[in-house]
PLY file of the C-alpha trace (Angstrom):
ply
format ascii 1.0
element vertex 215
property float x
property float y
property float z
element edge 214
property int vertex1
property int vertex2
end_header
30.10 -49.02 -6.04
27.99 -46.27 -4.52
30.50 -45.52 -1.75
33.27 -45.02 -4.29
31.07 -42.68 -6.34
30.22 -40.65 -3.24
33.91 -40.41 -2.32
34.86 -39.27 -5.82
32.04 -36.73 -5.89
33.10 -35.37 -2.50
36.74 -35.14 -3.63
35.79 -33.28 -6.83
33.53 -30.95 -4.86
36.25 -30.16 -2.32
38.77 -29.49 -5.08
36.30 -27.18 -6.78
35.78 -25.26 -3.53
39.53 -24.97 -2.97
40.08 -23.75 -6.53
37.28 -21.23 -6.13
38.70 -20.00 -2.84
42.16 -19.71 -4.41
40.78 -17.70 -7.31
39.00 -15.34 -4.92
42.20 -14.90 -2.90
44.24 -14.18 -6.05
41.64 -11.65 -7.22
41.67 -9.92 -3.83
45.48 -9.74 -3.89
45.29 -8.18 -7.34
42.77 -5.64 -6.02
45.20 -4.73 -3.23
48.04 -4.27 -5.71
45.93 -2.07 -7.98
44.74 0.04 -5.03
48.31 0.59 -3.77
49.48 1.48 -7.28
46.62 3.96 -7.64
47.42 5.58 -4.32
51.14 5.70 -5.06
50.51 7.48 -8.37
47.94 9.93 -7.02
48.84 13.60 -7.14
47.52 14.83 -3.79
48.27 18.52 -3.38
48.04 18.49 0.44
47.66 16.20 3.43
43.89 16.59 3.71
43.43 15.54 0.09
45.65 12.49 0.63
43.79 11.43 3.79
40.46 11.80 2.01
41.75 9.57 -0.77
43.42 6.90 1.37
40.47 6.43 3.75
37.92 6.18 0.94
40.11 3.80 -1.07
40.80 1.56 1.92
37.13 1.45 2.94
36.09 0.38 -0.55
38.92 -2.14 -1.07
38.54 -3.84 2.32
34.74 -3.40 2.29
34.46 -1.83 5.74
32.08 0.74 7.20
34.67 3.27 8.37
38.37 4.03 7.99
40.18 6.67 10.02
43.66 8.07 10.56
44.59 9.02 14.13
47.70 10.96 15.19
49.33 11.05 18.63
50.07 14.29 20.43
53.76 15.00 21.10
53.45 13.68 24.66
51.39 10.62 23.63
48.76 11.69 26.16
46.12 12.05 23.47
45.36 10.69 20.03
43.28 12.79 17.65
41.36 11.82 14.52
43.02 13.57 11.57
40.46 12.18 9.14
37.59 9.68 9.17
35.56 8.40 6.23
32.15 6.90 7.04
31.37 4.79 3.98
27.85 3.91 5.11
26.87 7.59 5.32
29.31 8.98 2.77
30.72 11.45 5.31
34.21 12.79 5.96
34.99 14.24 9.38
37.81 14.85 11.86
38.57 16.22 15.30
37.53 13.43 17.69
40.07 12.75 20.45
40.79 9.93 22.91
42.88 9.97 26.09
45.53 7.31 25.62
45.85 6.45 29.33
42.18 5.35 29.44
42.94 2.48 27.05
46.33 1.12 28.19
46.13 -2.38 26.65
44.90 -1.13 23.28
47.39 1.68 22.81
50.14 -0.25 24.56
49.93 -2.92 21.85
49.86 -0.33 19.07
52.85 1.55 20.47
54.70 -1.79 20.47
53.95 -1.87 16.72
51.46 -4.73 17.00
48.62 -4.91 14.50
45.27 -5.43 16.23
43.01 -7.68 14.16
39.97 -8.18 16.41
37.11 -10.32 15.09
34.88 -9.79 18.15
36.14 -6.33 19.10
33.91 -5.83 22.13
35.31 -8.95 23.81
38.85 -9.04 22.45
41.40 -8.33 25.23
43.04 -5.55 23.20
39.85 -3.73 22.20
37.37 -4.48 25.00
38.42 -1.19 26.67
36.79 0.60 23.72
33.41 -1.13 24.09
31.42 2.09 24.67
33.03 3.74 21.64
32.49 0.64 19.47
28.90 -0.02 20.58
27.86 3.57 19.88
29.05 3.18 16.30
27.84 -0.37 15.71
31.41 -1.58 15.21
31.83 -5.34 15.49
35.33 -6.05 14.15
38.42 -3.83 14.15
41.68 -3.80 12.20
44.08 -1.26 13.72
47.56 -0.79 12.23
50.25 1.38 13.83
51.65 4.25 11.77
55.35 4.69 12.42
58.06 7.17 11.46
61.79 6.66 12.08
61.08 3.79 14.48
58.55 5.74 16.53
54.75 5.40 16.67
53.02 8.51 15.35
49.46 7.30 14.82
47.01 4.55 13.92
45.16 3.54 10.76
41.82 2.17 11.95
39.28 0.02 10.06
35.81 -0.56 11.55
33.55 -3.34 10.29
29.83 -3.55 11.08
27.39 -6.44 10.64
28.66 -9.98 11.20
32.01 -10.56 12.98
34.88 -10.67 10.54
38.18 -12.53 10.64
40.93 -10.45 9.07
43.03 -12.34 6.52
46.80 -11.95 6.48
46.67 -10.34 3.03
44.17 -7.78 4.36
46.45 -6.99 7.28
49.45 -6.63 4.96
47.47 -4.32 2.67
46.47 -2.15 5.63
50.11 -2.07 6.79
51.18 -0.83 3.33
48.56 1.92 3.53
49.88 2.86 6.98
53.40 3.21 5.54
52.14 5.49 2.77
50.20 7.52 5.33
53.34 7.88 7.44
55.16 9.26 4.40
52.36 11.76 3.75
52.38 12.90 7.38
56.16 13.32 7.31
56.03 15.28 4.05
53.40 17.59 5.54
55.46 18.03 8.71
58.53 19.02 6.69
56.49 21.36 4.52
55.18 23.09 7.64
58.67 23.25 9.17
60.06 24.82 5.97
57.24 27.36 5.95
57.89 28.29 9.59
61.61 28.59 8.85
60.96 30.95 5.92
58.63 33.00 8.13
61.30 33.23 10.84
64.00 34.26 8.36
61.67 36.86 6.86
60.90 38.28 10.31
64.60 38.27 11.19
65.47 40.08 7.97
62.79 42.66 8.69
64.12 43.11 12.25
67.69 43.76 11.04
66.43 46.06 8.31
64.49 48.14 10.82
67.45 48.12 13.22
69.75 49.48 10.52
67.23 52.14 9.65
0 1
1 2
2 3
3 4
4 5
5 6
6 7
7 8
8 9
9 10
10 11
11 12
12 13
13 14
14 15
15 16
16 17
17 18
18 19
19 20
20 21
21 22
22 23
23 24
24 25
25 26
26 27
27 28
28 29
29 30
30 31
31 32
32 33
33 34
34 35
35 36
36 37
37 38
38 39
39 40
40 41
41 42
42 43
43 44
44 45
45 46
46 47
47 48
48 49
49 50
50 51
51 52
52 53
53 54
54 55
55 56
56 57
57 58
58 59
59 60
60 61
61 62
62 63
63 64
64 65
65 66
66 67
67 68
68 69
69 70
70 71
71 72
72 73
73 74
74 75
75 76
76 77
77 78
78 79
79 80
80 81
81 82
82 83
83 84
84 85
85 86
86 87
87 88
88 89
89 90
90 91
91 92
92 93
93 94
94 95
95 96
96 97
97 98
98 99
99 100
100 101
101 102
102 103
103 104
104 105
105 106
106 107
107 108
108 109
109 110
110 111
111 112
112 113
113 114
114 115
115 116
116 117
117 118
118 119
119 120
120 121
121 122
122 123
123 124
124 125
125 126
126 127
127 128
128 129
129 130
130 131
131 132
132 133
133 134
134 135
135 136
136 137
137 138
138 139
139 140
140 141
141 142
142 143
143 144
144 145
145 146
146 147
147 148
148 149
149 150
150 151
151 152
152 153
153 154
154 155
155 156
156 157
157 158
158 159
159 160
160 161
161 162
162 163
163 164
164 165
165 166
166 167
167 168
168 169
169 170
170 171
171 172
172 173
173 174
174 175
175 176
176 177
177 178
178 179
179 180
180 181
181 182
182 183
183 184
184 185
185 186
186 187
187 188
188 189
189 190
190 191
191 192
192 193
193 194
194 195
195 196
196 197
197 198
198 199
199 200
200 201
201 202
202 203
203 204
204 205
205 206
206 207
207 208
208 209
209 210
210 211
211 212
212 213
213 214
């Protein structure tokens, strides 16, 4: 009868939608895997080049307006933007700074290694403190992932979405977390490179001092 036909049609339609949604999810997961493989195989000669690459790649893959890498000061009193890519304007910049104590709930969660996936960022309890910053940039949704090294927080990988509010899928959060891990490795490599350079400089100065003393 007609009711049976309607029920069958609805069932077929729902299955089609589920299959389509599953295919989209599988394709997105594949995109994430390809992006991580590309980043892992990239030959960045320095930290700045890596940050330029990772922010642009993440912005394109997650389809967000801006991606930025922020690094804490040694005392955790301040967090500074090491690199930001504005996809809407095609701009790369750095240098902005925020006082951590002004945003206790936000940075408290991040320092506890919690990912902040805020759909309505200006009203979310963990991001509402940043309303002025978000409103000035037109940011509606935020995905912030802590960057850690040796069990300690060293920074944040931030994704800003404009337009309609966005719910962050678990796969998207996991992808961002993988990028944060790669960024932590790049930051650590740069830190060691700088430490080795300073050590060589110190040894060179010490050698010069002894040489002059002997003379």
